[in-house]
N, CA and C atoms as a LAMMPS dump frame, in Angstrom:
ITEM: TIMESTEP
0
ITEM: NUMBER OF ATOMS
210
ITEM: BOX BOUNDS ff ff ff
-5.0000000000000000e+02 5.0000000000000000e+02
-5.0000000000000000e+02 5.0000000000000000e+02
-5.0000000000000000e+02 5.0000000000000000e+02
ITEM: ATOMS id mol type element x y z
1 1 1 N -487.355 24.582 -16.016
2 1 2 C -486.037 25.641 -17.129
3 1 3 C -485.53 26.588 -16.183
4 2 1 N -484.311 27.154 -16.554
5 2 2 C -483.419 27.95 -15.452
6 2 3 C -484.144 29.305 -16.147
7 3 1 N -483.65 30.374 -15.168
8 3 2 C -484.085 31.879 -15.488
9 3 3 C -483.063 32.288 -16.173
10 4 1 N -482.177 31.274 -16.016
11 4 2 C -480.43 31.906 -16.741
12 4 3 C -480.034 30.698 -17.759
13 5 1 N -481.107 29.999 -18.718
14 5 2 C -480.83 29.597 -19.739
15 5 3 C -480.48 29.971 -20.893
16 6 1 N -480.39 31.036 -20.985
17 6 2 C -480.09 32.316 -22.031
18 6 3 C -478.833 32.354 -22.243
19 7 1 N -477.824 32.245 -21.119
20 7 2 C -476.732 32.313 -20.661
21 7 3 C -475.895 30.964 -21.295
22 8 1 N -476.492 30.033 -21.924
23 8 2 C -475.893 28.947 -22.457
24 8 3 C -475.208 29.036 -23.304
25 9 1 N -475.904 29.936 -24.508
26 9 2 C -475.337 30.347 -26.071
27 9 3 C -473.639 30.795 -25.976
28 10 1 N -473.55 31.51 -24.875
29 10 2 C -471.928 32.57 -24.876
30 10 3 C -471.319 32.128 -23.766
31 11 1 N -471.944 31.768 -22.426
32 11 2 C -471.526 31.346 -21.065
33 11 3 C -472.311 30.501 -20.803
34 12 1 N -471.582 28.881 -21.227
35 12 2 C -472.402 27.772 -20.432
36 12 3 C -471.853 27.461 -18.982
37 13 1 N -470.708 28.104 -18.544
38 13 2 C -470.243 27.939 -17.527
39 13 3 C -471.067 28.723 -16.514
40 14 1 N -471.246 29.64 -16.937
41 14 2 C -472.051 30.991 -16.015
42 14 3 C -473.492 29.995 -15.744
43 15 1 N -474.028 29.775 -16.647
44 15 2 C -475.4 29.501 -16.92
45 15 3 C -475.124 28.275 -15.777
46 16 1 N -474.518 27.26 -15.711
47 16 2 C -474.522 25.903 -14.797
48 16 3 C -474.423 26.277 -13.568
49 17 1 N -473.628 27.329 -12.996
50 17 2 C -473.244 28.127 -12.123
51 17 3 C -474.843 28.044 -11.194
52 18 1 N -475.381 28.987 -12.251
53 18 2 C -476.543 29.912 -11.747
54 18 3 C -477.518 28.247 -11.95
55 19 1 N -477.392 27.625 -12.368
56 19 2 C -478.762 26.659 -12.315
57 19 3 C -478.319 25.752 -11.163
58 20 1 N -477.14 25.707 -10.733
59 20 2 C -477.065 24.912 -9.347
60 20 3 C -477.516 25.967 -8.375
61 21 1 N -477.287 27.056 -8.461
62 21 2 C -477.9 28.235 -7.217
63 21 3 C -479.599 28.066 -7.152
64 22 1 N -480.217 27.953 -7.929
65 22 2 C -481.453 27.821 -8.556
66 22 3 C -482.01 26.568 -7.837
67 23 1 N -481.339 25.486 -7.865
68 23 2 C -481.73 24.546 -7.333
69 23 3 C -481.435 23.85 -5.902
70 24 1 N -480.683 24.845 -5.408
71 24 2 C -480.269 24.648 -4.026
72 24 3 C -480.744 25.904 -3.451
73 25 1 N -481.596 26.65 -3.72
74 25 2 C -481.994 28.074 -3.087
75 25 3 C -482.662 27.554 -1.985
76 26 1 N -483.525 26.278 -2.037
77 26 2 C -484.302 26.344 -0.396
78 26 3 C -483.958 25.16 0.242
79 27 1 N -483.088 24.178 -0.653
80 27 2 C -482.612 22.843 0.384
81 27 3 C -481.187 23.722 0.761
82 28 1 N -480.468 24.371 0.317
83 28 2 C -479.114 24.773 0.985
84 28 3 C -478.602 25.88 0.11
85 29 1 N -479.338 27.159 1.068
86 29 2 C -479.248 28.582 0.679
87 29 3 C -477.855 28.956 0.637
88 30 1 N -477.339 28.623 1.538
89 30 2 C -475.926 29.123 1.408
90 30 3 C -475.011 28.713 0.964
91 31 1 N -474.947 27.444 0.251
92 31 2 C -474.481 26.854 -0.895
93 31 3 C -475.21 27.672 -2.421
94 32 1 N -476.16 28.316 -2.138
95 32 2 C -476.913 29.096 -3.424
96 32 3 C -476.468 30.429 -3.691
97 33 1 N -476.321 31.02 -2.221
98 33 2 C -475.776 32.256 -1.983
99 33 3 C -474.227 32.279 -2.381
100 34 1 N -473.389 31.638 -1.922
101 34 2 C -471.886 31.246 -2.806
102 34 3 C -471.668 30.975 -3.957
103 35 1 N -472.662 30.001 -4.612
104 35 2 C -472.481 30.071 -6.442
105 35 3 C -473.006 30.934 -6.994
106 36 1 N -473.795 32.283 -6.596
107 36 2 C -474.574 33.708 -6.685
108 36 3 C -473.389 34.352 -6.671
109 37 1 N -472.45 34.329 -5.58
110 37 2 C -471.511 35.445 -5.464
111 37 3 C -470.536 34.909 -6.676
112 38 1 N -469.937 33.93 -7.085
113 38 2 C -468.827 33.257 -7.682
114 38 3 C -469.606 33.533 -8.96
115 39 1 N -470.628 33.614 -9.395
116 39 2 C -471.691 34.011 -10.869
117 39 3 C -471.397 35.526 -11.153
118 40 1 N -471.571 36.333 -9.83
119 40 2 C -471.552 37.699 -9.899
120 40 3 C -469.739 37.993 -10.284
121 41 1 N -468.783 37.603 -9.067
122 41 2 C -467.441 37.621 -9.798
123 41 3 C -467.053 37.606 -11.047
124 42 1 N -467.436 36.07 -11.363
125 42 2 C -466.893 35.692 -12.691
126 42 3 C -467.894 36.906 -14.205
127 43 1 N -469.057 37.115 -13.356
128 43 2 C -469.194 38.337 -14.682
129 43 3 C -469.211 39.385 -14.798
130 44 1 N -468.053 39.864 -13.729
131 44 2 C -467.696 41.078 -13.66
132 44 3 C -466.39 40.884 -14.392
133 45 1 N -465.897 40.312 -14.124
134 45 2 C -464.126 39.74 -14.997
135 45 3 C -464.679 39.677 -16.436
136 46 1 N -465.521 39.217 -16.862
137 46 2 C -466.138 39.173 -18.193
138 46 3 C -466.523 40.409 -18.707
139 47 1 N -467.011 41.449 -18.002
140 47 2 C -467.667 42.491 -18.267
141 47 3 C -465.88 43.376 -18.572
142 48 1 N -465.133 43.365 -17.404
143 48 2 C -464.161 43.969 -17.548
144 48 3 C -462.981 43.956 -18.842
145 49 1 N -463.047 42.428 -19.275
146 49 2 C -462.509 41.875 -20.191
147 49 3 C -462.993 42.467 -21.793
148 50 1 N -464.14 42.375 -21.793
149 50 2 C -464.913 42.708 -22.802
150 50 3 C -464.435 44.41 -23.335
151 51 1 N -465.162 45.227 -22.018
152 51 2 C -464.858 46.313 -22.372
153 51 3 C -463.332 46.956 -22.243
154 52 1 N -462.347 45.859 -22.053
155 52 2 C -460.968 46.326 -22.071
156 52 3 C -460.656 47.335 -20.827
157 53 1 N -461.546 47.109 -19.772
158 53 2 C -460.99 47.813 -18.33
159 53 3 C -460.093 47.204 -17.351
160 54 1 N -459.189 47.73 -16.909
161 54 2 C -457.973 47.227 -16.127
162 54 3 C -458.761 46.618 -15.189
163 55 1 N -458.161 45.791 -14.398
164 55 2 C -458.683 45.231 -13.129
165 55 3 C -458.071 46.12 -11.862
166 56 1 N -458.447 45.581 -10.891
167 56 2 C -457.915 46.558 -9.451
168 56 3 C -456.708 45.755 -9.199
169 57 1 N -456.211 46.907 -8.992
170 57 2 C -454.58 46.667 -8.825
171 57 3 C -454.686 45.799 -7.069
172 58 1 N -453.476 45.839 -6.302
173 58 2 C -453.514 45.251 -5.27
174 58 3 C -453.439 46.405 -4.443
175 59 1 N -453.367 47.493 -4.735
176 59 2 C -453.781 48.827 -3.932
177 59 3 C -454.921 49.236 -3.707
178 60 1 N -455.639 49.167 -5.191
179 60 2 C -457.282 49.503 -5.17
180 60 3 C -457.515 48.103 -3.718
181 61 1 N -457.335 47.232 -3.958
182 61 2 C -458.124 46.264 -3.27
183 61 3 C -457.598 46.394 -1.2
184 62 1 N -456.494 47.005 -1.118
185 62 2 C -455.901 47.13 -0.011
186 62 3 C -456.971 48.183 0.251
187 63 1 N -457.159 49.045 -0.436
188 63 2 C -458.008 50.31 0.269
189 63 3 C -459.193 49.808 0.52
190 64 1 N -459.877 48.914 -0.653
191 64 2 C -461.283 48.752 -0.419
192 64 3 C -461.001 47.353 1.208
193 65 1 N -460.083 46.77 1.51
194 65 2 C -460.427 45.749 2.524
195 65 3 C -460.521 47.121 3.319
196 66 1 N -459.575 47.979 3.767
197 66 2 C -459.563 48.851 5.141
198 66 3 C -460.736 49.675 5.17
199 67 1 N -461.568 49.618 3.888
200 67 2 C -462.9 50.407 4.132
201 67 3 C -463.629 49.985 4.897
202 68 1 N -463.803 48.318 4.652
203 68 2 C -464.522 47.411 5.015
204 68 3 C -464.461 46.928 6.36
205 69 1 N -463.185 47.152 6.827
206 69 2 C -462.885 46.536 8.132
207 69 3 C -463.58 47.826 9.333
208 70 1 N -463.869 49.05 8.837
209 70 2 C -464.078 49.96 9.745
210 70 3 C -465.43 49.449 10.679
């Protein structure tokens, strides 16, 4: 049983992503990490949609990228 089975009710695709991540955490940790990152990105987008919060603009993204280049 997955730790993310509760997501199946509303977000079946999210549950599938995390089931993949759980299944491969020991055999292919890199893929597991990537799927977990994808899950976080999709969940943040969903929260923004639900809360009716505007997403980042290209200017916001550029500032963030510059910050992390330092």
